[in-house]
C-alpha positions as CSV (number, residue, x, y, z in Angstrom):
1,M,8.9,68.8,157.9
2,K,9.2,72.6,157.9
3,K,6.8,72.8,155.1
4,E,4.1,70.6,157.0
5,T,4.7,72.6,160.3
6,G,4.1,75.8,158.4
7,Y,1.0,74.5,156.7
8,S,-0.3,73.2,160.1
9,A,0.3,76.6,161.7
10,L,-1.5,78.4,158.9
11,K,-4.4,76.1,159.0
12,F,-4.7,76.4,162.8
13,H,-4.5,80.3,162.4
14,M,-7.3,80.3,159.8
15,K,-9.5,78.0,161.9
16,S,-9.0,80.0,165.1
17,H,-9.3,83.5,163.7
18,M,-11.0,83.7,160.4
19,D,-14.2,82.3,161.8
20,L,-14.0,85.0,164.6
21,Y,-13.5,87.6,161.9
22,F,-16.6,86.4,160.1
23,L,-18.6,86.6,163.2
24,A,-17.4,90.0,163.9
25,F,-18.6,90.9,160.4
26,L,-22.0,89.4,161.2
27,V,-22.1,91.2,164.6
28,G,-21.3,94.5,162.8
29,I,-24.1,94.0,160.2
30,F,-26.7,93.0,162.6
31,S,-25.7,95.6,165.1
32,G,-25.6,98.3,162.5
33,A,-29.2,97.4,161.4
34,V,-30.4,97.5,164.9
35,A,-28.6,100.8,165.6
36,V,-30.0,102.3,162.3
37,A,-33.5,101.3,163.3
38,Y,-33.2,102.7,166.6
39,R,-31.7,105.9,165.3
40,A,-34.6,106.2,162.7
41,S,-37.2,105.6,165.4
42,L,-35.6,108.2,167.6
43,S,-36.0,110.6,164.7
44,L,-39.6,109.8,164.2
45,A,-40.2,110.1,168.0
46,E,-38.5,113.7,167.8
47,I,-40.9,114.8,165.1
48,F,-43.8,113.4,167.0
49,R,-42.7,115.2,170.2
50,R,-42.4,118.4,168.3
51,D,-45.8,118.3,166.9
52,V,-47.4,117.4,170.2
53,Y,-45.8,120.1,172.2
54,S,-46.7,122.8,169.3
55,Y,-50.2,121.5,169.5
56,V,-50.4,121.7,173.3
57,R,-48.8,125.5,173.3
58,E,-51.4,126.5,170.7
59,N,-54.5,124.8,172.0
60,F,-53.9,124.5,175.8
61,G,-57.1,123.8,177.7
62,I,-58.8,121.3,180.0
63,K,-59.0,118.6,177.4
64,V,-55.3,119.0,176.3
65,F,-54.3,119.1,180.0
66,L,-56.2,115.8,180.8
67,G,-54.6,114.3,177.7
68,L,-51.2,115.1,178.9
69,V,-51.8,113.7,182.3
70,I,-53.2,110.5,181.0
71,G,-50.4,110.1,178.5
72,G,-47.7,111.0,180.9
73,V,-49.0,108.5,183.4
74,I,-49.2,105.6,180.9
75,I,-45.7,106.4,179.6
76,S,-44.3,106.6,183.3
77,L,-45.9,103.3,184.3
78,I,-44.4,101.5,181.1
79,L,-41.0,103.0,181.8
80,G,-41.2,102.1,185.4
81,W,-42.1,98.5,184.6
82,I,-39.1,98.3,182.2
83,I,-36.6,99.4,184.6
84,V,-37.7,97.5,187.5
85,K,-38.5,94.1,185.7
86,I,-35.4,94.3,183.4
87,P,-32.8,96.4,185.2
88,M,-29.9,95.5,182.8
89,V,-31.4,98.1,180.4
90,K,-31.2,101.0,182.9
91,G,-29.3,104.2,181.9
92,S,-26.7,104.4,179.2
93,G,-25.9,100.8,178.9
94,I,-22.0,101.5,178.7
95,P,-21.3,100.3,182.2
96,Q,-23.4,97.0,181.7
97,V,-21.0,96.3,178.6
98,K,-17.9,96.9,180.7
99,G,-19.4,94.6,183.3
100,I,-20.1,91.8,180.7
101,I,-16.5,92.2,179.5
102,A,-15.1,91.9,183.1
103,R,-17.4,88.9,183.8
104,Q,-19.3,90.7,186.4
105,M,-22.7,90.7,184.6
106,D,-24.5,88.7,181.9
107,F,-26.9,89.6,179.2
108,N,-30.3,88.1,178.6
109,W,-30.0,89.3,175.1
110,V,-33.4,88.9,173.4
111,K,-35.4,90.4,176.3
112,E,-33.0,93.2,177.0
113,L,-32.5,94.2,173.3
114,G,-36.2,94.7,173.0
115,A,-36.7,96.5,176.3
116,K,-33.7,98.8,175.7
117,F,-35.0,99.8,172.2
118,F,-38.6,100.4,173.2
119,G,-37.6,102.1,176.5
120,G,-35.1,104.5,174.7
121,V,-37.7,105.4,172.2
122,L,-40.4,106.1,174.7
123,A,-38.0,108.4,176.6
124,I,-37.5,110.5,173.6
125,V,-41.1,110.7,172.7
126,V,-41.8,112.3,176.0
127,G,-38.8,114.5,175.7
128,M,-36.2,113.4,178.2
129,S,-32.7,114.7,177.8
130,L,-31.1,111.4,176.9
131,G,-28.9,110.4,174.1
132,R,-28.9,107.5,171.5
133,E,-25.2,106.5,171.8
134,G,-25.2,104.6,175.0
135,P,-28.3,102.5,174.2
136,S,-26.8,101.9,170.7
137,V,-23.6,100.6,172.3
138,Q,-25.6,98.2,174.5
139,L,-28.0,97.2,171.7
140,G,-24.9,96.3,169.6
141,A,-23.3,94.4,172.5
142,E,-26.6,92.5,173.1
143,V,-26.4,91.5,169.3
144,G,-22.8,90.4,169.9
145,S,-24.0,88.3,172.9
146,G,-26.7,86.8,170.8
147,I,-24.4,85.7,168.1
148,F,-22.0,84.3,170.7
149,R,-24.9,82.1,172.0
150,I,-26.4,81.2,168.6
151,F,-23.0,80.0,167.3
152,K,-22.0,78.3,170.6
153,R,-18.5,79.8,170.7
154,E,-15.8,79.3,173.2
155,E,-16.2,81.4,176.3
156,Y,-13.2,83.5,175.9
157,E,-14.5,84.7,172.6
158,K,-17.6,86.2,174.2
159,K,-15.8,89.5,175.1
160,Y,-14.6,89.9,171.6
161,L,-18.1,89.6,170.0
162,V,-19.7,91.9,172.8
163,T,-16.9,94.3,172.2
164,C,-17.6,94.1,168.4
165,G,-21.3,94.8,168.8
166,A,-20.6,97.8,171.2
167,S,-18.1,99.4,168.8
168,A,-20.5,98.7,165.8
169,G,-23.3,100.4,167.8
170,L,-21.3,103.6,168.5
171,A,-20.2,103.6,164.8
172,A,-23.7,103.5,163.5
173,A,-25.1,105.9,166.1
174,F,-22.7,108.6,165.1
175,G,-21.5,107.7,161.7
176,A,-17.9,107.2,163.3
177,P,-16.3,103.7,162.6
178,I,-12.9,104.7,163.7
179,A,-14.2,106.3,166.9
180,G,-16.1,103.0,167.6
181,T,-12.9,101.1,167.2
182,V,-10.9,103.6,169.5
183,F,-13.7,103.5,172.1
184,A,-13.6,99.8,172.3
185,I,-9.9,99.8,173.0
186,E,-9.6,103.0,175.1
187,E,-12.8,102.6,177.1
188,L,-14.1,99.1,177.2
189,H,-10.7,97.2,177.3
190,K,-8.0,99.6,177.9
191,F,-5.9,97.3,175.9
192,M,-4.9,96.9,172.4
193,S,-4.1,93.6,170.6
194,P,-4.2,92.8,166.9
195,L,-6.8,90.4,167.2
196,L,-9.1,92.8,169.2
197,V,-8.3,95.6,166.9
198,T,-9.1,93.5,163.7
199,C,-12.4,92.3,165.1
200,V,-13.7,95.6,166.2
201,L,-12.6,97.3,163.1
202,I,-14.4,94.8,161.0
203,A,-17.6,95.2,163.0
204,S,-17.4,99.0,163.1
205,V,-16.8,99.3,159.3
206,S,-19.6,96.7,158.6
207,A,-21.9,98.6,160.8
208,E,-21.1,102.0,159.0
209,F,-21.7,100.5,155.6
210,V,-25.3,99.8,157.0
211,S,-25.5,103.3,158.4
212,K,-24.3,105.0,155.1
213,Y,-26.8,103.1,153.1
214,F,-29.7,104.4,155.0
215,F,-28.4,107.9,156.2
216,G,-26.1,108.9,153.4
217,F,-22.4,110.1,153.6
218,S,-23.0,113.6,155.4
219,P,-21.2,113.9,158.6
220,S,-23.4,114.3,161.7
221,F,-22.6,118.1,162.2
222,N,-22.5,120.2,159.2
223,I,-19.5,122.4,160.0
224,H,-17.4,124.5,157.5
225,V,-14.3,126.5,158.3
226,D,-12.0,128.3,155.8
227,E,-9.1,129.2,158.2
228,F,-6.7,127.2,160.4
229,Y,-6.4,127.9,164.1
230,Q,-3.3,130.1,164.5
231,L,-0.7,129.0,166.9
232,N,-0.6,132.4,168.7
233,H,-4.1,131.8,169.9
234,Y,-3.4,128.4,171.5
235,M,-3.4,129.8,175.0
236,L,-7.2,130.3,174.5
237,I,-7.5,126.6,174.1
238,I,-5.7,126.0,177.4
239,V,-8.1,128.4,179.2
240,L,-11.1,126.8,177.7
241,A,-9.9,123.3,178.7
242,I,-9.4,124.4,182.3
243,I,-12.9,125.9,182.5
244,I,-14.6,122.9,181.0
245,T,-12.6,120.5,183.2
246,F,-14.2,122.0,186.2
247,I,-17.6,122.0,184.6
248,G,-17.2,118.5,183.8
249,K,-16.2,117.6,187.3
250,L,-19.5,119.3,188.4
251,F,-21.4,117.3,185.9
252,S,-19.9,113.9,187.0
253,D,-20.5,114.7,190.5
254,G,-24.0,115.9,189.7
255,I,-24.9,112.6,188.2
256,F,-24.3,110.7,191.5
257,Y,-26.0,113.4,193.6
258,F,-29.2,113.3,191.6
259,Q,-29.1,109.5,191.5
260,K,-29.0,109.6,195.3
261,L,-31.7,112.2,195.5
262,Y,-33.9,110.1,193.3
263,K,-33.1,106.9,195.0
264,N,-34.1,108.4,198.5
265,I,-37.7,109.3,197.1
266,K,-40.1,107.1,198.9
267,M,-42.4,105.7,196.2
268,N,-43.1,102.5,194.5
269,P,-40.2,102.2,191.8
270,M,-42.6,101.4,189.1
271,I,-44.5,104.7,189.8
272,K,-41.5,106.9,190.6
273,P,-40.9,107.9,186.9
274,V,-44.1,109.9,186.9
275,I,-42.2,112.6,188.7
276,V,-39.6,113.1,186.0
277,V,-42.1,112.6,183.3
278,G,-44.2,115.4,184.8
279,I,-41.1,117.5,184.9
280,T,-40.2,116.7,181.2
281,I,-43.8,117.6,180.1
282,V,-43.4,121.1,181.7
283,V,-40.1,121.5,180.3
284,G,-41.3,120.5,176.9
285,I,-44.0,123.2,176.9
286,F,-41.8,126.0,178.2
287,L,-38.4,125.2,177.1
288,F,-38.7,122.7,174.2
289,D,-35.1,123.4,173.0
290,I,-33.6,121.4,175.8
291,T,-35.6,118.2,175.5
292,G,-34.5,115.1,173.6
293,G,-30.9,114.2,173.0
294,G,-30.1,117.7,171.5
295,H,-28.6,117.0,168.1
296,G,-30.9,119.8,166.5
297,L,-30.0,122.2,169.2
298,A,-26.2,121.6,168.7
299,E,-26.8,122.4,164.9
300,R,-28.4,125.7,165.8
301,I,-25.7,126.6,168.2
302,I,-23.1,126.0,165.4
303,H,-24.9,127.9,162.6
304,E,-27.2,130.6,164.4
305,N,-26.4,133.7,166.7
306,F,-27.7,133.7,170.2
307,A,-27.9,136.4,173.0
308,Y,-25.8,135.6,176.0
309,K,-29.0,135.4,178.2
310,T,-30.5,132.8,175.8
311,L,-27.1,130.8,175.9
312,F,-27.0,130.8,179.7
313,I,-30.6,129.6,180.0
314,L,-30.1,126.7,177.6
315,L,-26.8,125.8,179.4
316,V,-28.3,125.7,182.9
317,G,-31.6,124.2,181.7
318,K,-29.8,121.3,179.6
319,F,-27.2,120.7,182.4
320,L,-29.8,120.3,185.2
321,F,-32.4,118.5,183.1
322,T,-29.9,115.9,181.9
323,L,-28.8,115.2,185.4
324,V,-32.5,114.8,186.3
325,C,-33.4,112.5,183.6
326,Y,-30.3,110.2,183.7
327,A,-30.9,109.9,187.6
328,T,-34.0,107.8,186.9
329,G,-32.3,104.9,185.2
330,I,-34.6,105.3,182.2
331,P,-32.9,103.9,179.1
332,G,-30.8,106.6,177.5
333,G,-27.2,108.0,177.4
334,I,-25.3,111.2,178.2
335,F,-22.9,111.4,175.1
336,L,-25.0,113.5,173.1
337,P,-26.3,115.8,175.9
338,M,-22.7,116.3,176.9
339,L,-21.8,117.3,173.4
340,V,-24.6,119.8,173.3
341,I,-23.6,121.2,176.8
342,G,-20.0,121.3,175.6
343,A,-21.1,123.2,172.4
344,I,-23.1,125.8,174.4
345,I,-20.1,126.5,176.6
346,G,-17.8,126.7,173.7
347,K,-20.3,129.1,172.1
348,I,-20.3,131.4,175.0
349,Y,-16.6,131.3,175.4
350,G,-16.1,131.9,171.7
351,M,-18.3,135.0,171.7
352,V,-16.3,136.5,174.7
353,V,-12.9,135.9,173.3
354,I,-13.7,136.9,169.8
355,D,-14.9,140.3,170.9
356,M,-11.9,140.6,173.4
357,F,-9.1,139.6,170.8
358,N,-10.9,140.6,167.5
359,L,-10.8,137.2,166.0
360,T,-12.6,136.1,162.9
361,N,-15.9,134.4,162.9
362,D,-14.4,131.0,162.0
363,Y,-13.0,130.8,165.6
364,D,-16.6,130.5,166.9
365,V,-17.0,127.2,165.2
366,Y,-13.6,126.2,166.5
367,F,-14.5,126.8,170.3
368,I,-17.7,125.0,169.8
369,I,-16.1,122.0,168.6
370,L,-13.5,122.2,171.3
371,G,-16.2,122.6,173.9
372,M,-17.9,119.2,172.7
373,A,-14.6,117.4,172.7
374,T,-13.2,118.5,176.1
375,L,-16.4,117.9,178.1
376,L,-16.6,114.5,176.7
377,T,-13.0,113.9,177.7
378,T,-13.4,115.2,181.1
379,V,-16.4,113.1,182.0
380,V,-15.5,109.9,180.2
381,K,-11.7,110.1,180.6
382,S,-11.2,108.9,177.0
383,P,-9.2,111.7,175.1
384,L,-8.6,109.6,172.0
385,T,-12.3,108.7,171.6
386,G,-13.3,112.4,172.2
387,T,-10.7,113.4,169.6
388,V,-11.6,111.0,166.9
389,L,-15.5,111.1,167.4
390,I,-15.5,114.9,167.0
391,L,-13.3,114.7,163.8
392,E,-15.6,112.0,162.3
393,M,-18.9,113.7,163.4
394,T,-17.7,117.1,161.6
395,G,-15.9,115.4,158.8
396,S,-13.1,117.9,158.9
397,F,-9.5,117.9,159.7
398,Y,-9.1,121.7,160.1
399,H,-9.5,121.4,163.7
400,F,-7.3,118.2,164.3
401,F,-4.4,119.8,166.1
402,P,-6.7,122.2,168.3
403,V,-8.9,119.3,169.4
404,V,-5.9,117.1,170.3
405,T,-4.4,120.0,172.2
406,A,-7.6,120.5,174.2
407,C,-8.5,117.0,174.8
408,M,-5.0,116.0,176.3
409,T,-4.9,119.4,178.3
410,T,-8.4,118.4,179.7
411,F,-7.2,114.9,180.4
412,L,-4.0,116.0,182.3
413,I,-6.0,118.5,184.4
414,S,-8.7,115.9,185.2
415,E,-6.0,113.7,186.4
416,L,-4.5,116.2,188.6
417,I,-7.9,117.0,190.3
418,G,-8.9,113.4,190.5
419,I,-11.7,112.9,188.2
420,K,-12.7,109.2,187.8
421,P,-14.0,107.7,184.5
422,I,-17.8,108.0,184.8
423,Y,-18.7,104.7,183.4
424,D,-16.2,102.9,185.8
425,L,-17.9,104.8,188.6
426,L,-21.5,103.9,187.4
427,L,-20.5,100.3,187.1
428,E,-19.3,100.2,190.6
429,N,-22.6,101.6,191.8
430,M,-24.6,99.0,189.8
431,L,-22.7,96.0,191.4
432,P,-23.7,94.7,194.8
433,K,-21.3,95.4,197.6
434,K,-20.9,91.7,198.3
435,Q,-21.3,89.9,195.2
436,E,-22.8,86.3,195.5
437,T,-22.2,83.9,192.7
438,T,-23.4,80.5,192.2
439,G,-21.1,79.2,189.3
440,D,-20.5,75.5,189.0
441,N,-16.8,74.8,190.3
442,E,-16.4,71.9,188.0
443,K,-16.9,74.2,185.0
444,K,-13.8,75.8,183.6
445,V,-13.5,78.8,181.6
446,I,-10.7,80.7,179.8
447,V,-10.0,84.4,180.9
448,K,-7.6,86.5,178.9
449,V,-5.9,89.3,180.8
450,P,-3.8,92.0,179.1
451,V,-0.6,93.2,180.8
452,G,0.1,96.9,180.7
453,P,3.2,98.7,181.3
454,D,4.2,99.3,185.1
455,S,1.3,97.0,186.1
456,E,1.5,94.6,188.9
457,F,2.3,91.9,186.3
458,D,4.8,93.6,184.2
459,N,8.4,92.5,184.4
460,T,7.4,90.0,187.1
461,Y,8.0,86.2,187.4
462,I,4.8,84.1,187.6
463,K,6.0,82.5,190.8
464,D,6.2,85.9,192.5
465,I,2.7,87.0,192.0
466,V,-0.1,86.5,194.6
467,W,-2.7,85.1,192.3
468,P,-6.4,85.7,193.4
469,G,-8.5,82.6,193.3
470,S,-7.4,79.3,191.7
471,C,-5.6,80.4,188.5
472,L,-3.8,78.3,186.1
473,I,-1.7,80.2,183.5
474,V,-2.0,78.0,180.4
475,E,-0.3,80.3,177.8
476,I,1.2,83.7,177.4
477,E,0.4,85.3,174.0
478,R,3.3,87.4,173.1
479,G,3.1,89.1,169.8
480,D,2.3,86.5,167.2
481,R,3.7,83.6,169.1
482,G,2.6,81.8,172.1
483,V,4.9,80.9,175.3
484,T,4.4,78.0,177.5
485,P,4.5,79.3,181.0
486,H,6.1,78.0,184.1
487,G,7.0,79.5,187.5
488,S,10.3,81.2,186.4
489,T,8.6,82.7,183.2
490,K,8.8,86.5,183.3
491,I,5.7,88.4,182.3
492,L,6.3,91.4,180.0
493,S,4.3,94.4,179.1
494,G,2.0,93.9,176.1
495,D,1.6,90.1,176.9
496,L,-1.9,88.6,176.9
497,L,-2.2,86.1,179.8
498,V,-4.5,83.0,179.0
499,I,-5.7,81.9,182.5
500,L,-7.8,78.7,183.3
501,M,-10.2,79.2,186.1
502,D,-13.4,77.6,187.5
503,E,-16.6,79.7,186.7
504,E,-17.2,80.8,190.2
505,N,-13.8,82.2,190.7
506,A,-13.8,83.6,187.2
507,N,-16.8,85.6,188.1
508,K,-15.3,86.7,191.3
509,F,-11.8,87.6,190.2
510,T,-11.8,88.4,186.6
511,H,-12.2,92.1,187.4
512,T,-9.4,91.8,189.9
513,L,-7.1,90.4,187.4
514,I,-7.8,93.0,184.8
515,K,-7.0,95.8,187.5
516,M,-3.7,94.0,188.2
517,G,-3.0,94.0,184.6
518,E,-3.6,97.7,184.0
519,G,-0.8,100.2,184.1
520,I,-0.2,102.1,187.2
């Protein structure tokens, strides 16, 4: 009897998980292929943009001017049409992925995948200061949504496959599979379960195989240091973390300020992008280095010497230009521009303290890396993602402990001054104030809610919780076993609540349930 029971349990596990692992693998492969195609397209767009602006500077005249005007208007109208007709592709794409996981949005994956891809490439062709990581995350998530629909999986598996695609997209965009996995856990779910970790790791590694096949094994940034950061200089890291935290606060607030300014411009939304495209063309002619995502500029910051004046011009220009471009909602992310801005700040800071304290030149690279990691941590509020991403992008563990120290210091200071995660705020702004849903009350869906330490659910009996909507707790996943719940069952930190709800209530209250399950 025991033998039969064990065999049945194993058979059930294989049936319920191995097929999901296989689908995670498929999502990783296809998301990686899409992200690689997107990355390659952006590289070609950057080459084309460089050639065009070089030609314009060398041959400027009435014909060239008219060509710029006509080209700019055409690109503006195409981008305006995309963001008006297919609003789910606006901006980074990461807030939309978070909205899908929380059941507050849904993808139309075929249409949105093509629009996001084409719109992002077109934005880089003209020279907007937008990155590839956010669109790659959404493109991967769209692939995950497509696999979910094609294979007609259970509703609760949707968030796993969408998350797999998102993590695979980030992994392929930056060549960072572990960062993709950590990002899925820390930023998208804010919860870790063995099933989630296994699925996203399979997807991220699969996507990275595709990326490595096309782009090779070199890290994103070519960085070399010969000396470990000495403990007696760690106070310099704390000072840099404090400076960048306040700059990150300014950047985060600036995003919403410029979005409000852009929204208040009284123009047809389809025509409105012509303003920013016009600004971008002027910037491309006179300050080309701050156009595009900025990967090339970051490499130059790392390896070349700059005057203070040049660095301050690049910093102010890249900072403001990124805010202007992102305010439009044109497809593109802020990860890479933030890394570039952080690198410039770190470069300036490093030049100052190296002269003041007579440090070796290796410290210049350290402060650039720390600038990247800390600005990302401040704005996104994901210190583990920031740490792991920088380590994988640089391919070196020389700076592991300085980066961890800087990111955690930045995170703690950002908590003290009340900085909120940028993607959570962007998602809130995208959702209507009073969300109307038209779900079928008879259709039941499964919602899975993780329980964090010190949350509203933690160490509380089911009967003592005021549940939003009509919830039925059908099971509690506790470690590797399931618990059949009843009113006197105590919910513990680390549990995964399996809740049965009708579709309308699931759409309304899933986000509330997730918030109740998050740690205080």
